[in-house]
C-alpha positions, -999 to +999 in steps of 0.1 A: +691+075-334+666+050-343+688+030-326+694+032-314+722+006-312+746-012-334+744-029-367+762-025-400+749+010-396+746+024-361+711+017-347+688+046-342+691+065-310+657+079-318+637+091-289+609+069-300+576+084-308+579+072-274+610+089-259+636+078-234+656+083-202+688+078-181+707+068-148+729+073-118+750+064-088+774+036-096+808+037-113+805+025-149+828+008-174+838+043-185+853+048-151+834+080-141+804+087-120+770+090-136+750+122-138+735+137-107+707+116-095+675+116-088+660+140-113+628+156-101+607+187-107+581+184-079+573+222-080+563+218-116+538+191-106+558+166-127+565+131-115+598+122-097+624+103-118+656+087-106+684+081-131+713+057-126+740+038-145+731+003-155+752-027-144+755-062-156+726-071-133+703-050-155+709-069-187+675-086-188+657-054-178+674-035-206+665-063-231+628-062-221+627-024-220+646-021-253+623-045-271+591-029-257+600+007-265+614-001-300+582-020-308+561+008-294+579+033-316+582+016-349+558-013-352+530+007-368+553+019-397+570-014-405+561-050-413+559-076-385+585-097-403+610-068-404+603-059-368+608-095-357+641-098-375+655-066-361+644-072-325+658-108-325+692-094-338+695-065-313+677-074-281+680-102-256+696-107-222+729-121-236+731-093-262+726-065-236+750-083-212+777-081-239+770-045-246+773-037-209+808-052-210+821-028-237+846-003-223+833+025-245+796+020-237+775+033-209+738+027-203+716+050-182+682+038-168+654+060-157+630+049-130+595+061-123+578+047-092+607+022-088+600+008-123+625+010-151+607+032-176+633+043-201+670+041-210+698+056-231+728+039-246+759+061-250+792+053-268+824+072-269+836+082-303+819+075-337+830+080-373+799+101-381+808+129-356+828+160-363+841+166-328+875+155-315+860+137-285+824+129-295+798+110-276+772+090-295+737+088-282+730+053-297+696+047-281+672+070-264+637+057-253+611+061-227+578+043-222+550+058-242+530+064-210+557+089-199+557+110-230+552+146-221+559+139-184+594+153-183+614+120-184+630+126-218+639+162-208+656+149-176+674+122-195+688+147-220+699+170-191+718+140-176+735+133-210+746+169-213+760+169-178+779+136-183+793+148-217+806+180-202+821+163-172+838+136-192+854+162-216+834+154-247+831+183-273+801+169-293+770+148-290+757+130-321+729+106-330+709+091-359+672+095-361+647+081-387+638+109-412+601+102-406+602+103-368+592+140-366+584+139-329+620+128-321+635+153-346+616+182-329+627+170-295+664+169-305+661+203-323+646+218-291+677+205-272+702+221-296+709+193-322+711+203-358+711+181-389+745+172-401+740+145-428+722+112-434+730+075-434+712+042-443+696+021-416+686-015-421+655-027-402+651-064-410+653-064-448+642-028-453+668-002-459+656+032-446+672+066-442+683+082-409+692+119-403+725+125-385+722+152-359+749+167-337+753+192-310+784+210-298+794+206-261+818+227-240+838+203-218+838+213-181+876+217-181+874+242-210+852+266-190 
């Protein structure tokens, strides 16, 4: 998922070379509670993270966070012109506010020291998935400063728990074929390559890998 997001081809939900995170306690447009909140591993000496579901009030926070983490992840490998075109098309308070109103979409935010430091965008369904009730991980990013600190791991655990609880049987995403850090992360968490699809960044057509993971819904256990 380079998304990460939505365009003629789904945006990449890549865990950036920077990675990403998630959220928690409110009801969402999907009508179900978010994953268990706050995530923390104090005994490991890792920082405390809280994860909650985003609301309409978080639109501007999501826009700023999305712009920053996408730029951190891909700017060094793409031209400034293509980056500017993509960011203008996919990020902005009004754009994220509209996404938050979509019935099939859920955003999770991760907080570190009370600051929004990562997020994930999830969408029910998706034509690129093989499951009967798939959940797409459209965007998955955390601040670069939190890489290796456990935020991405906690976010992925929250996504897994949410998918099982809501009865999904597969997770899927698209990740840039050259984002090896993200690919290794997804493989570590059970995703396997299942195909590829084009992704347009500005005027540059690139190639994403499709990756998927089987999920056992809670009611099937």
